C-alpha positions in Angstrom: 27.0 64.2 16.5 29.2 61.7 18.4 28.1 58.4 19.9 28.2 58.3 23.7 29.6 55.1 25.2 28.5 53.9 28.6 31.1 54.4 31.3 31.8 50.6 31.5 32.7 50.5 27.8 35.0 53.4 28.1 36.7 51.7 31.1 37.0 48.4 29.2 38.6 50.2 26.3 41.0 52.0 28.6 41.9 48.7 30.3 42.6 47.1 27.0 45.0 50.0 26.0 46.7 49.8 29.4 47.0 46.0 29.2 45.4 45.7 32.7 43.0 43.0 31.4 46.0 40.7 31.0 47.4 39.1 34.2 50.8 37.5 34.6 49.6 34.2 33.2 48.0 35.7 30.1 50.1 37.4 27.6 49.1 39.7 24.8 50.0 37.0 22.3 47.1 34.9 23.8 44.5 37.5 22.8 44.3 38.2 19.0 43.9 41.7 17.8 40.3 42.7 17.8 39.3 40.5 20.7 38.7 40.9 24.4 39.4 38.3 27.1 36.6 38.0 29.6 35.9 35.6 32.5 32.4 34.2 32.9 30.8 32.7 35.9 28.2 33.2 38.7 29.3 35.6 41.4 28.8 32.9 44.1 30.7 30.3 42.1 33.8 29.2 44.0 35.5 27.4 41.2 37.6 29.3 38.7 35.7 31.2 36.1 36.0 30.3 32.5 37.9 32.5 30.1 36.5 33.5 26.7 37.7 35.6 23.8 35.0 37.8 22.4 35.2 40.2 19.4 35.4 43.9 20.5 32.6 44.5 18.1 30.3 43.0 20.8 31.0 46.2 22.9 28.5 48.0 20.6 25.7 45.4 21.1 23.0 46.4 23.6 22.7 42.9 25.0 26.5 42.7 25.7 26.4 46.2 27.2 23.8 44.9 29.7 26.3 42.2 30.8 29.0 44.9 31.2 26.6 47.0 33.4 26.0 43.9 35.5 29.8 43.4 35.8 30.2 47.0 36.9 27.4 46.6 39.5 28.8 43.3 40.9 32.5 44.1 40.9 33.0 47.8 40.1 36.3 48.0 38.3 38.2 45.7 40.7 37.7 42.4 39.0 38.7 39.3 41.1 40.1 37.3 38.1 42.5 40.2 37.2 40.4 40.8 34.1 36.9 41.7 33.1 34.5 39.3 34.8 31.0 38.8 33.5 28.7 37.7 36.4 26.4 35.2 34.6 25.8 31.6 33.9 28.1 30.2 31.3 25.3 28.7 29.3 23.5 32.1 29.2 26.8 33.7 28.0 27.3 31.1 25.3 23.7 31.6 24.1 24.1 35.4 23.9 27.4 35.2 22.1 26.1 32.7 19.6 23.2 35.0 18.9 25.6 38.0 18.5 27.8 36.0 16.1 24.8 35.1 14.0 23.7 38.7 13.6 
């Protein structure tokens, strides 16, 4: 019995393979193997969103999948930063990722 991945996760994996998460100022050498570059910031935030590298293992975590669903709801698959944008407060994102790294 195979595991079914949410559509956003499948799209993220496809984007990684295609290299579309990397814009012209970010090269593949900036993202180590096994990591995903994401941009984090509130949707109404006018300043540039902050870029983070997260382990792709986070894609299997339900709490991170919730963030990916919010990203899909907010932006669809047309991300304004040229990469995957997570629409949340930076402190909340850091709190979540620190919990995930501890588990």
